[in-house]
N, CA, C and O of each residue as an XYZ file, in Angstrom:
588
protein
N     140.741     60.376     72.865
C     141.811     59.693     71.865
C     143.025     60.541     72.085
O     142.965     61.759     71.915
N     144.225     59.882     72.493
C     145.376     60.886     72.751
C     145.794     61.320     71.317
O     145.614     60.706     70.265
N     146.418     62.572     71.530
C     147.046     63.270     70.320
C     148.452     62.980     70.181
O     149.195     63.177     71.142
N     148.884     62.545     69.122
C     150.406     62.210     68.857
C     151.275     63.280     69.267
O     150.882     64.409     68.973
N     152.455     63.172     69.927
C     153.272     64.467     70.249
C     153.693     65.262     69.008
O     153.818     66.487     69.005
N     153.896     64.474     67.972
C     154.351     65.357     66.493
C     153.040     66.201     65.985
O     153.226     67.176     65.257
N     151.792     65.845     66.351
C     150.631     66.513     66.062
C     150.049     67.498     67.022
O     149.066     68.180     66.733
N     150.699     67.564     68.225
C     150.195     68.419     69.259
C     150.174     69.909     68.869
O     149.237     70.593     69.280
N     151.024     70.401     68.194
C     151.060     71.841     67.825
C     150.017     72.263     66.905
O     149.783     73.467     66.798
N     149.304     71.326     66.167
C     147.913     71.533     65.505
C     146.827     71.901     66.265
O     145.818     72.377     65.744
N     146.967     71.682     67.746
C     145.629     71.726     68.544
C     145.921     72.929     69.411
O     147.057     73.173     69.816
N     144.770     73.741     69.711
C     144.879     74.860     70.704
C     145.210     74.305     72.121
O     145.041     73.130     72.448
N     145.769     75.421     73.030
C     146.250     74.986     74.298
C     144.943     74.592     75.063
O     145.088     73.706     75.905
N     143.772     75.081     74.911
C     142.595     74.750     75.627
C     141.750     73.455     74.888
O     140.521     73.419     74.965
N     142.492     72.436     74.193
C     141.766     71.469     73.567
C     140.963     70.521     74.325
O     139.961     69.965     73.875
N     141.542     70.322     75.742
C     140.818     69.311     76.385
C     139.497     70.116     77.005
O     138.543     69.411     77.335
N     139.409     71.348     77.155
C     138.257     71.881     77.665
C     137.352     71.968     76.360
O     136.131     71.958     76.519
N     137.799     72.039     75.282
C     136.996     72.239     73.918
C     136.561     70.874     73.794
O     135.350     70.668     73.719
N     137.333     69.952     73.763
C     136.709     68.493     73.559
C     135.555     68.142     74.785
O     134.507     67.542     74.547
N     135.908     68.577     75.976
C     134.922     68.151     76.969
C     133.516     68.942     76.545
O     132.427     68.369     76.507
N     133.686     70.145     76.277
C     132.466     70.934     75.910
C     131.630     70.169     74.732
O     130.439     69.908     74.898
N     132.245     69.867     73.673
C     131.619     69.078     72.471
C     130.982     67.812     73.151
O     129.772     67.596     73.098
N     131.888     66.979     73.801
C     131.509     65.546     74.135
C     130.267     65.709     75.154
O     129.226     65.080     74.962
N     130.415     66.515     76.159
C     129.491     66.217     77.213
C     128.424     67.280     77.248
O     127.295     66.967     77.626
N     128.729     68.645     76.843
C     127.594     69.513     76.948
C     126.593     69.441     75.715
O     125.369     69.341     75.794
N     127.320     69.508     74.623
C     126.497     69.506     73.299
C     125.972     68.190     72.994
O     124.793     68.014     72.687
N     127.007     67.074     73.090
C     126.348     65.813     72.660
C     125.759     65.163     73.776
O     125.155     64.112     73.561
N     125.828     65.592     74.889
C     125.072     64.954     76.061
C     125.729     63.644     76.504
O     125.020     62.810     77.066
N     127.160     63.371     76.275
C     127.633     62.460     76.731
C     127.567     61.014     75.876
O     127.958     59.919     76.280
N     127.027     61.292     74.726
C     126.695     60.150     73.675
C     127.117     60.483     72.284
O     127.147     61.633     71.845
N     127.449     59.385     71.599
C     127.836     59.582     70.140
C     126.801     60.272     69.198
O     125.648     59.888     69.006
N     127.351     61.249     68.698
C     126.423     62.018     67.789
C     125.954     61.276     66.697
O     124.997     61.735     66.073
N     126.491     60.135     66.328
C     125.966     59.253     65.107
C     125.154     58.221     65.609
O     123.986     58.136     65.231
N     125.690     57.328     66.512
C     124.991     56.034     66.805
C     124.350     56.120     68.326
O     123.648     55.172     68.678
N     124.537     57.088     69.135
C     123.995     57.286     70.431
C     124.532     56.425     71.540
O     123.944     56.309     72.615
N     125.650     55.834     71.255
C     126.389     54.946     72.471
C     126.834     55.886     73.561
O     127.531     56.863     73.289
N     126.426     55.598     74.854
C     126.693     56.454     75.923
C     128.196     56.308     76.320
O     128.721     55.197     76.389
N     128.837     57.403     76.565
C     130.155     57.532     76.963
C     130.565     56.630     78.349
O     129.825     56.622     79.333
N     131.591     56.022     78.304
C     131.961     55.021     79.431
C     131.027     53.981     79.906
O     131.115     53.566     81.062
N     130.163     53.547     79.109
C     129.282     52.539     79.333
C     129.888     51.186     78.695
O     130.586     51.159     77.681
N     129.542     50.189     79.380
C     130.040     48.901     78.629
C     128.817     48.490     77.851
O     127.775     48.404     78.501
N     128.775     48.201     76.455
C     127.567     47.823     75.711
C     127.916     46.560     75.072
O     129.064     46.247     74.757
N     126.665     45.709     74.859
C     126.883     44.616     74.176
C     126.511     44.799     72.642
O     125.473     45.377     72.319
N     127.392     44.288     71.721
C     127.330     44.458     70.420
C     127.603     43.349     69.474
O     128.343     42.440     69.851
N     127.103     43.326     68.326
C     127.317     42.138     67.405
C     128.471     42.379     66.490
O     128.838     41.439     65.785
N     129.028     43.420     66.425
C     130.258     43.719     65.637
C     130.061     44.201     64.158
O     130.990     44.397     63.375
N     128.733     44.365     63.879
C     128.211     44.864     62.701
C     127.599     46.312     62.595
O     127.167     46.877     61.591
N     127.674     46.758     63.874
C     126.973     48.122     64.249
C     125.755     48.070     65.019
O     125.283     49.096     65.509
N     125.196     46.894     65.162
C     123.941     46.666     66.061
C     124.409     46.653     67.406
O     125.520     46.172     67.624
N     123.784     47.071     68.259
C     124.062     47.065     69.834
C     122.881     47.367     70.597
O     121.943     48.096     70.272
N     123.091     46.557     71.901
C     121.957     46.507     72.665
C     121.743     47.775     73.556
O     122.705     48.105     74.249
N     120.639     48.503     73.624
C     120.323     49.833     74.384
C     119.654     49.378     75.417
O     118.475     49.089     75.210
N     120.231     49.186     76.845
C     119.154     48.913     77.789
C     118.363     49.834     78.252
O     117.439     49.407     78.944
N     118.432     51.153     78.070
C     117.517     52.268     78.412
C     116.357     52.237     77.707
O     115.387     52.884     78.102
N     116.302     51.390     76.437
C     115.040     51.263     75.800
C     114.383     49.776     75.500
O     113.292     49.403     75.067
N     115.678     49.062     75.976
C     115.209     47.655     75.926
C     115.267     46.984     74.431
O     114.518     46.070     74.085
N     116.192     47.530     73.663
C     115.973     47.120     72.141
C     117.386     47.127     71.384
O     118.349     47.728     71.859
N     117.445     46.450     70.229
C     118.701     46.610     69.707
C     118.563     47.948     69.074
O     117.458     48.478     68.958
N     119.746     48.545     68.632
C     119.952     49.608     67.790
C     120.936     49.310     66.622
O     121.914     48.581     66.788
N     120.628     49.922     65.393
C     121.572     49.842     64.498
C     122.850     50.572     64.438
O     123.148     51.055     65.530
N     123.711     50.804     63.475
C     124.818     51.609     63.629
C     124.493     53.045     63.424
O     125.454     53.791     63.610
N     123.487     53.560     63.120
C     122.947     54.906     63.092
C     122.327     55.463     64.349
O     122.063     56.657     64.494
N     122.103     54.492     65.277
C     121.246     54.793     66.375
C     119.862     54.657     66.350
O     119.174     55.015     67.306
N     119.379     54.153     65.307
C     117.877     53.876     65.280
C     117.528     52.505     65.689
O     118.352     51.603     65.534
N     116.370     52.281     66.197
C     115.835     51.042     66.656
C     115.986     50.022     65.391
O     115.485     50.251     64.290
N     116.763     48.842     65.719
C     116.804     47.924     64.712
C     115.634     47.315     64.204
O     114.844     46.814     65.003
N     115.415     47.287     63.016
C     114.081     46.441     62.352
C     114.112     45.111     62.568
O     113.111     44.495     62.933
N     115.313     44.530     62.353
C     115.276     43.071     62.522
C     116.204     42.621     63.838
O     117.256     43.077     64.287
N     115.429     41.637     64.207
C     116.205     41.003     65.511
C     117.174     40.129     65.221
O     117.119     39.278     64.334
N     118.230     40.364     66.096
C     119.430     39.228     65.789
C     118.950     37.875     65.596
O     117.905     37.528     66.145
N     119.698     36.976     64.776
C     119.348     35.481     64.652
C     120.188     34.839     65.701
O     121.118     35.477     66.194
N     119.916     33.573     66.090
C     120.551     32.798     66.833
C     121.957     32.756     66.600
O     122.650     32.756     67.617
N     122.578     32.717     65.430
C     123.965     32.640     65.100
C     124.599     34.257     65.602
O     125.699     34.441     66.123
N     123.651     35.235     65.306
C     124.203     36.483     65.713
C     124.588     36.601     67.223
O     125.568     37.217     67.643
N     123.703     35.941     67.956
C     123.635     35.883     69.542
C     124.795     35.485     69.974
O     125.336     35.989     70.958
N     125.372     34.398     69.181
C     126.535     33.695     69.628
C     127.868     34.236     69.705
O     128.818     33.763     70.329
N     127.830     35.367     68.945
C     129.069     36.316     68.639
C     128.955     37.562     69.403
O     129.720     38.474     69.089
N     127.996     37.771     70.499
C     127.885     39.040     71.127
C     129.324     39.336     71.838
O     129.957     38.454     72.419
N     129.724     40.577     71.727
C     131.076     41.198     72.312
C     130.488     42.309     72.990
O     129.453     42.905     72.693
N     131.417     42.552     74.111
C     131.443     43.807     74.925
C     132.417     44.885     74.571
O     133.527     44.679     74.080
N     131.994     45.850     74.811
C     132.826     47.024     74.430
C     132.725     48.363     75.628
O     131.611     48.735     75.997
N     133.708     48.872     76.050
C     133.496     50.039     76.815
C     133.554     51.359     75.777
O     134.549     51.522     75.070
N     132.719     52.045     75.747
C     132.443     53.225     74.944
C     133.168     54.315     75.289
O     132.978     54.745     76.426
N     134.130     54.999     74.437
C     134.907     56.213     74.846
C     134.576     57.240     73.677
O     134.766     56.982     72.489
N     134.104     58.331     74.117
C     134.039     59.504     73.049
C     135.154     60.312     72.777
O     135.915     60.728     73.650
N     135.257     60.537     71.595
C     136.434     61.456     71.173
C     135.671     62.780     70.423
O     134.595     62.687     69.833
N     136.336     63.837     70.548
C     136.003     65.055     69.697
C     136.724     64.829     68.493
O     137.928     64.580     68.547
N     136.065     64.895     67.325
C     136.591     64.584     66.053
C     136.421     65.867     64.939
O     135.436     66.604     64.974
N     137.347     66.002     64.104
C     137.010     67.089     63.006
C     136.368     66.619     61.923
O     136.939     65.723     61.302
N     135.293     67.008     61.530
C     134.510     66.492     60.465
C     135.232     66.520     59.246
O     135.168     65.592     58.439
N     136.001     67.663     59.048
C     136.605     67.862     57.659
C     138.178     67.392     57.827
O     138.962     67.630     56.908
N     138.546     66.833     58.822
C     140.017     66.397     58.946
C     140.949     67.533     59.109
O     142.162     67.328     59.157
N     140.492     68.612     59.187
C     141.373     69.925     59.253
C     141.463     70.152     60.780
O     140.509     70.618     61.402
N     142.762     69.773     61.438
C     143.021     69.996     62.705
C     143.025     71.539     63.132
O     142.909     71.922     64.296
N     143.157     72.266     62.151
C     143.368     73.771     62.496
C     141.950     74.345     62.540
O     141.825     75.476     63.010
N     140.889     73.704     62.109
C     139.429     74.363     61.936
C     138.905     73.752     63.199
O     138.817     72.529     63.309
N     138.525     74.646     64.235
C     137.966     74.153     65.623
C     136.516     74.986     65.773
O     136.077     75.352     66.863
N     135.863     75.218     64.512
C     134.710     75.879     64.662
C     133.636     74.707     65.363
O     133.803     73.493     65.242
N     132.619     75.287     66.044
C     131.617     74.361     66.668
C     131.087     73.401     65.669
O     131.086     72.193     65.907
N     130.625     73.911     64.525
C     130.113     73.173     63.266
C     130.975     71.983     62.831
O     130.478     70.965     62.350
N     132.355     72.166     63.030
C     133.237     71.293     62.349
C     133.760     70.283     63.393
O     134.577     69.408     63.105
N     133.266     70.449     64.556
C     133.669     69.254     65.784
C     132.510     68.528     66.080
O     131.386     69.029     66.112
N     132.813     67.168     66.332
C     131.824     66.167     66.688
C     132.058     65.236     67.686
O     133.241     64.915     67.805
N     131.225     64.683     68.478
C     131.632     63.601     69.446
C     131.276     62.268     68.826
O     130.130     61.984     68.478
N     132.129     61.613     68.729
C     132.121     60.228     68.097
C     132.590     59.174     69.099
O     133.431     59.389     69.971
N     131.955     57.999     68.888
C     132.628     56.788     69.760
C     133.588     56.329     68.987
O     133.855     56.965     67.968
N     134.288     55.172     69.291
C     135.422     54.687     68.500
C     135.112     54.076     67.236
O     135.981     54.100     66.364
N     133.974     53.517     67.002
C     133.522     52.817     65.900
C     133.063     53.755     64.716
O     133.327     53.567     63.529
N     132.289     54.856     65.276
C     131.859     56.017     64.351
C     133.025     56.883     63.932
O     133.071     57.399     62.815
N     134.044     57.044     64.922
C     135.342     57.697     64.591
C     136.055     57.155     63.446
O     136.443     57.873     62.526
N     136.251     55.758     63.495
C     136.962     55.052     62.546
C     136.203     55.075     61.277
O     136.778     55.299     60.212
N     134.882     54.842     61.356
C     134.024     54.916     60.210
C     134.273     56.252     59.349
O     134.458     56.272     58.132
N     134.246     57.250     60.119
C     134.247     58.658     59.616
C     135.747     58.901     58.935
O     135.894     59.444     57.840
N     136.759     58.444     59.705
C     138.184     58.754     59.211
C     138.632     57.620     58.177
O     139.802     57.707     57.805
N     137.897     56.605     57.676
C     138.412     55.633     57.003
C     138.895     56.042     55.561
O     139.876     55.487     55.066
N     138.266     56.918     54.965
C     138.773     57.478     53.600
C     140.050     58.196     53.865
O     141.001     58.145     53.085
N     140.053     58.838     54.932
C     141.470     59.645     55.075
C     142.530     58.803     55.416
O     143.643     58.983     54.921
N     142.280     57.805     56.295
C     143.337     56.668     56.466
C     143.616     55.922     55.385
O     144.780     55.529     55.301
N     142.760     55.577     54.418
C     143.180     54.887     53.018
C     144.081     55.924     52.334
O     145.178     55.548     51.921
N     143.730     57.111     52.194
C     144.493     58.137     51.397
C     145.869     58.159     52.057
O     146.854     58.156     51.318
N     146.037     58.182     53.484
C     147.315     58.437     54.017
C     148.051     57.063     53.683
O     149.230     57.052     53.329
N     147.298     55.917     53.813
C     147.990     54.657     53.543
C     148.715     54.641     52.277
O     149.896     54.301     52.212
N     147.995     55.019     51.232
C     148.217     54.984     49.920
C     149.510     55.761     49.753
O     150.509     55.335     49.173
N     149.393     56.813     50.261
C     150.507     58.007     50.091
C     151.877     57.524     50.812
O     152.997     57.814     50.392
N     151.627     56.783     51.903
C     152.767     56.279     52.732
C     153.460     55.076     51.731
O     154.649     55.102     51.413
N     152.668     54.203     51.372
C     153.223     53.067     50.283
C     153.654     53.541     49.231
O     154.680     52.998     48.821
N     153.097     54.675     48.399
C     153.523     55.234     47.273
C     155.014     55.871     47.618
O     155.917     55.674     46.805
N     155.253     56.575     48.726
C     156.495     57.134     49.146
C     157.446     56.220     49.454
O     158.572     56.471     49.026
N     157.287     55.158     50.125
C     158.128     53.931     50.230
C     158.782     53.378     49.189
O     159.982     53.119     49.088
N     157.685     53.176     48.232
C     158.122     52.539     46.815
C     159.065     53.547     46.032
O     160.101     53.146     45.501
N     158.736     54.637     45.992
C     159.556     55.797     45.307
C     161.000     55.812     45.937
O     161.976     55.907     45.192
N     161.131     55.729     47.184
C     162.323     56.026     48.018
C     163.159     54.655     47.458
O     164.306     54.765     47.025
N     162.526     53.489     47.511
C     163.119     52.307     47.120
C     163.614     52.290     45.828
O     164.680     51.740     45.551
N     162.843     52.910     44.937
C     163.324     53.037     43.427
C     164.501     53.883     43.312
O     165.389     53.595     42.509
N     164.571     54.976     44.112
C     165.689     55.973     44.062
C     167.071     55.492     44.614
O     168.199     55.647     44.146
N     166.639     54.851     45.767
C     168.038     54.507     46.449
C     168.405     53.047     46.481
O     169.587     52.737     46.635
N     167.479     52.136     46.347
C     167.827     50.623     46.224
C     167.669     50.063     45.018
O     167.997     48.880     44.916
N     167.224     50.651     44.027
C     167.133     50.157     42.771
C     165.802     49.375     42.503
O     164.964     49.508     43.394
N     165.499     48.688     41.579
C     164.290     47.924     41.353
C     163.992     46.945     42.458
O     164.896     46.462     43.140
N     162.648     46.640     42.640
C     162.393     45.588     43.416
C     162.616     44.388     42.781
O     162.569     44.239     41.560
N     162.911     43.342     43.764
C     163.089     41.888     43.016
C     161.725     41.276     42.699
O     160.697     41.371     43.369
N     161.892     40.709     41.687
C     160.527     39.947     41.087
C     160.233     38.925     42.174
O     161.142     38.249     42.654
N     158.912     38.802     42.581
C     158.323     37.962     43.421
C     158.304     36.598     42.946
O     157.845     36.334     41.835
N     158.751     35.758     43.679
C     158.790     34.123     43.408
C     157.412     33.727     43.278
O     156.801     33.567     44.335
N     156.718     33.510     42.049
C     155.436     33.130     41.978
C     155.300     31.677     41.488
O     155.912     31.239     40.514
N     154.457     30.978     42.237
C     154.207     29.521     41.959
C     152.906     29.264     41.340
O     151.873     29.627     41.902
N     152.899     28.687     40.269
C     151.519     28.526     39.628
C     150.807     27.292     39.927
O     149.691     27.092     39.447
């Protein structure tokens, strides 16, 4: 996952080597949560279940063999995705590069892990915009409500 230029100074100079070490040596080239393999195209149902051709079975969002088989309706919405692993900070502190704090996550697991932090940042951004509007532009106009 690319690092934004404004956040580059939070990461060490050798971040690419550190990330590679976590993703490929420690994690073995697979997501540490669900087990999806790096750079492979997988079939999934959108709810976390994905087809693992190495064992010939469906896996759930935690990487375990799925106990329930997909229904005919589920199979009608099969999607494909190319898995890309990223090194993520478990505690969201980009200055903490300890081995225990870094994890190799696929896109889905990374987004699920970061969801509370994204919600917190979204709330903060919206709150800041509203405050700035109150300070400099006056009160917000009343929305036109139709009953």
